[in-house]
C-alpha positions as CSV (number, residue, x, y, z in Angstrom):
1,M,21.2,27.3,13.5
2,S,21.8,28.4,9.5
3,E,19.4,29.0,7.4
4,A,19.1,27.0,4.1
5,R,19.9,28.6,1.6
6,A,18.3,28.2,-1.9
7,T,21.1,27.2,-3.3
8,D,21.5,23.6,-1.2
9,P,19.9,20.8,-2.3
10,I,17.1,19.0,-1.8
11,L,17.2,15.8,0.3
12,V,14.6,13.3,-2.5
13,T,14.3,10.2,0.6
14,G,13.7,6.7,-1.4
15,A,15.0,8.4,-4.2
16,G,14.6,4.5,-6.1
17,G,10.9,3.9,-5.4
18,F,8.8,5.4,-8.8
19,V,7.7,8.6,-7.6
20,G,11.4,9.3,-6.9
21,R,13.4,8.2,-10.2
22,H,10.6,10.6,-11.2
23,L,11.2,13.4,-8.7
24,L,15.5,13.0,-9.3
25,A,14.8,13.1,-13.8
26,H,12.4,16.1,-14.1
27,A,14.1,18.2,-10.5
28,A,18.2,18.1,-12.3
29,A,15.9,18.7,-15.9
30,E,15.1,22.3,-14.3
31,G,19.4,22.6,-12.6
32,R,17.9,22.1,-8.9
33,T,20.5,20.1,-7.2
34,L,19.8,16.5,-5.7
35,L,20.5,14.5,-2.9
36,A,18.8,11.1,-3.7
37,A,19.2,8.5,-0.6
38,T,18.3,5.5,-1.5
39,R,19.5,2.5,0.3
40,D,21.9,1.1,-2.8
41,P,22.9,3.8,-5.5
42,N,24.2,1.3,-7.3
43,R,20.7,0.3,-8.2
44,L,19.7,4.1,-8.9
45,A,19.8,5.1,-12.5
46,A,19.8,8.3,-11.5
47,P,21.0,11.9,-13.8
48,R,24.7,12.2,-13.3
49,S,24.2,15.5,-11.3
50,V,22.6,13.8,-8.7
51,E,24.7,13.1,-5.7
52,T,23.8,9.4,-4.2
53,V,24.1,8.4,-0.3
54,A,23.7,5.5,0.2
55,I,21.4,6.1,4.2
56,G,21.2,3.0,6.6
57,P,18.6,2.2,9.0
58,L,15.5,4.7,8.4
59,D,13.8,4.9,11.7
60,E,17.3,5.9,13.5
61,V,17.5,9.6,14.4
62,S,21.2,9.3,13.2
63,T,20.6,7.6,9.6
64,W,18.9,11.4,8.9
65,R,21.9,13.8,11.2
66,E,24.2,14.9,8.4
67,L,21.7,14.4,5.5
68,V,19.1,17.6,7.0
69,R,22.7,19.5,7.5
70,R,23.4,18.8,4.4
71,C,19.7,20.0,2.2
72,G,17.9,23.3,1.7
73,G,15.1,21.3,1.8
74,I,13.5,17.3,1.4
75,V,10.9,15.5,0.0
76,H,10.3,12.1,1.9
77,L,9.0,9.8,-0.2
78,A,10.5,7.3,1.9
79,A,8.7,3.5,2.9
80,H,8.4,0.2,2.7
81,A,5.8,-0.7,0.3
82,H,4.5,-3.0,-2.5
83,R,4.0,-6.5,0.3
84,V,0.6,-7.5,0.9
85,G,1.4,-7.3,4.9
86,R,-1.2,-9.2,6.1
87,D,1.0,-10.9,9.5
88,R,2.3,-9.6,12.4
89,E,6.3,-9.3,11.0
90,E,5.3,-7.5,7.8
91,A,2.8,-5.5,10.3
92,E,6.1,-4.1,12.2
93,A,8.3,-3.5,9.1
94,F,5.5,-0.7,7.4
95,Q,5.8,0.5,11.0
96,R,9.5,0.6,11.6
97,V,10.0,2.7,7.9
98,N,7.0,3.9,7.9
99,V,6.2,5.2,11.2
100,E,9.5,5.4,13.0
101,G,11.2,6.0,9.7
102,T,9.2,9.4,9.4
103,R,10.0,10.3,12.8
104,A,13.0,9.6,13.2
105,L,13.7,12.6,10.0
106,A,11.3,14.7,11.3
107,E,13.4,13.8,14.5
108,A,16.5,15.0,13.6
109,V,14.4,18.4,11.8
110,R,14.2,19.8,14.4
111,E,17.6,18.0,16.1
112,S,19.1,20.7,13.3
113,E,17.4,23.7,14.2
114,R,16.7,24.6,11.3
115,P,13.8,26.0,9.6
116,L,13.5,23.4,6.5
117,R,10.6,22.5,4.1
118,V,9.5,19.4,4.3
119,V,7.3,17.4,1.6
120,L,5.8,14.5,2.7
121,M,4.3,12.1,0.1
122,S,2.0,9.7,2.2
123,S,-0.9,6.8,-0.1
124,I,-4.0,6.7,-1.4
125,G,-3.6,4.1,1.2
126,A,-3.9,6.1,3.6
127,I,-7.8,6.5,3.3
128,G,-8.8,2.8,2.0
129,D,-7.9,0.3,-0.2
130,R,-10.5,0.8,-2.2
131,S,-13.8,3.0,-3.4
132,D,-17.1,3.2,-4.4
133,P,-18.1,3.8,-8.5
134,D,-19.9,6.3,-7.2
135,R,-17.7,7.5,-4.2
136,P,-14.3,7.7,-5.7
137,L,-11.4,7.8,-2.6
138,T,-10.6,12.3,-1.8
139,D,-8.7,14.1,1.4
140,E,-12.2,14.5,2.4
141,S,-13.0,11.0,2.8
142,T,-12.4,9.2,6.1
143,P,-9.4,7.4,6.1
144,A,-10.5,3.3,6.8
145,P,-7.0,1.6,5.7
146,R,-7.3,-1.8,5.5
147,S,-4.3,-3.2,5.3
148,N,-0.8,-3.0,7.4
149,Y,0.2,-0.8,4.8
150,G,-2.1,2.0,4.5
151,R,-2.1,1.6,8.0
152,S,1.1,2.5,9.0
153,K,1.2,5.2,5.8
154,L,-2.1,7.1,7.5
155,D,-0.3,6.8,11.3
156,A,2.7,8.2,9.6
């Protein structure tokens, strides 16, 4: 088992998303070494210092093994999002990417036998889609997601 080193890159999954793009810009400006995983590196406007890599199906452990071996930590942002997600086909896509994708990444980390820090970013949708004006949603709210997206983020 090899220990992660401070010089190993931080793997950012979902680097092309809203949070991922901002995280890359901020961390690169701080001089961090980054490895940006995205479906289409050609569409990612990452800082020049960031190495980008195309990833395969998120729900396959093989997609993650080499990336996990190369990194010193992970910020997991990749998700299937921004869809209404009320029909069965869309529900299956949310489960495959959001739940099984997270599980596959965790399995790759476990297989690596490296003590890596993993930050899993979720969504307020895992708790609920709306709140009462008098009672905003917090981390102490009872989860009650109403959409397939929210349920998949809670399951992840």
